[in-house]
N, C-alpha and C positions, 0 to 999 in steps of 0.2 A: 542437519541444523535442527536444534530443538525449537519447538513451537510452544511458547508459554502464554497462557491467557489467565487473567485474574490471579496471577502469581502461581499457577499450577502448570506443570508440564502436561500438555495435552496430546502431543504428537511429535513426530520427527519427519523432516523433509530431506530428501537426498536428490542430488543432481549429478548426472553423468558428465564427465569432461571429455569423453572419447567419441561423442557423436552417436552413441547407441540410442535405441528407442525402447521404452519411453525415456525422455530426457529427465523427467522429474518423477519422483516416487514419494508418496505420502505413506506413513505407517497405516496399516490396516486397522480399522476400528471395530469395536464390538463390545458386548457385555463382558464383565470380568470372568464369567463362567466359560467363555469361548477361548480355548487354548491357543487359537490362531490369532486372536486379537492382540494388537500391539499398543493400542491406545483406546481411549473411551470417547473421543469426539470425532465425528466425520469431517472430512475436508470441507464439505459445504458449510460447516459452522466454525471455520477457523480463519483468523486474520493474524498474520505475523506482525508483531510489534505493537499491537493495539494497546497493550498495557502502558506504553510510553505516552500515549495521547492524553492530554489534559483537557478538562472541561473548559470551553471557551478558546482553545488553541486551534491552530490550523493543522490539517492532516493532508499529506500527499499520498494518494492511493495509487500504488504501483502493482505490477503483476507478481513478482517473485521476491523471495527473501533476499536474494543477492542484490536486487535493485534497491531494496530498502536499506540494506547494509552499506551499499556504495554511496547512497545519498547521505546517510548518517556520517560516513567518513568525510565526504566533501564538506558538509556543514560544519563539522568540528574543526576543519582546517581553516575556515573563514569566519565563522560566527562567534559572537560572545555567548557564553553559556546561558545568558538570561532568556533568550528566545530563539527558537527555530521551529519551522513546521515539521511535524513528526511524520516520517515515512511509515506507511502501513501497507503490507502486502496482502493481496487477495489470495495468494498461493494458487494462481491460475488466472483465468480471465472472468470467471463467473462471479456475479454479485447476487448471491442467493438471498431469499427472505431472512435467513438466519444471520447472514453477514450484514444485511441492512439493519436488522434489529440491534446488532452489536454496535454498529457505527452510530445509530441514533442514541443508544444508551450512553455512549461516550460523550455526547453533547459537544461536538466540535463547533467552533465558530464557522468553519468552512472546510469542505473537502475538495481538494484539487485532484481530479481524476486524470492520471498521467500514465496511460498504457503505452506499450511499445509503439514505435513508428509503423504506420501502414494504414491503408484505406479501411480494412476490416476493423482494425483496432480503433481508428478514429470514430467509426460508426458505433462501435461497442462503448467507447468512452462517452459519447453523447447519450446513448441509451442509459448508461449507468448514472449520468448526471440527472436525467429525467426521473429515473427510479429513486435516486436519493432525494430529489426535490419532492416527489410524491410522498416520501416518508418524512417530510418536514426536516430534512437535513440540507442546509445550504451547501451548494456544490457548483463548481465550474470545471471546464475542461482545461487541462494542461497539455502542452505539446513539447516533445523533446526535439532539440535542434543540435545538429552536429554528429549525432550517433543515434542508435536505435532506442536507447534507454539509459537510465542512470548508471547501471552496471557497466555500460560501455563508455561512460564519461560524457554523456550528453548534457546540454544546458536546458533548463526548463523555461518555457514561455507559458505564462498563465493569462487566460482570457479574462481579465478583470481590471478594475480600477486600481491604479498603482499608488493612490494617495494614502493608503492605510499602512499599518505596521508591517504587513507582509511585503508591501512595496518597498519600504525602507530596508527590510532584511534582504529582499531580492536584489536591491542595489548593491549591498555588500557582497552578495554571491556572484554578481555579474549576470543575474537572471533578468531577462526582459519581461516586464508585465504588460 
């Protein structure tokens, strides 16, 4: 999967489908003078699909590119093209200072942190929300229902007021706010 940021290809991501470890591989980064380098940006400074985020729009922060792509497909099937929250993938679970800076620069209205289902992931999602808020990025926790993540067909519950635009969109998606 190509990772494009600010219109430039910065890396590639691969996932095994046979249960081998590691399940996910990012291209090796390094300076152009390094013959083993495959890209110029470390994974700690990459967010998949961030270019699709618009200032003042909503972002749904998920773990992997497959989750982001599955959520995009589900939205296209239900929503009008005028509005939908943009899925952005962490490409893992870490929300590094570089990723926080990228999200803040995108100036979203709100980030919904929706990591995979699990106790450790729920704690991590709450920590990510706290980190985003500390960086002055409005954020709430989202929880997947019915499956482990968007890639598995789960429905997103968002811990927030359902009276706004996201609430109307969520109603069209069948998402409970």
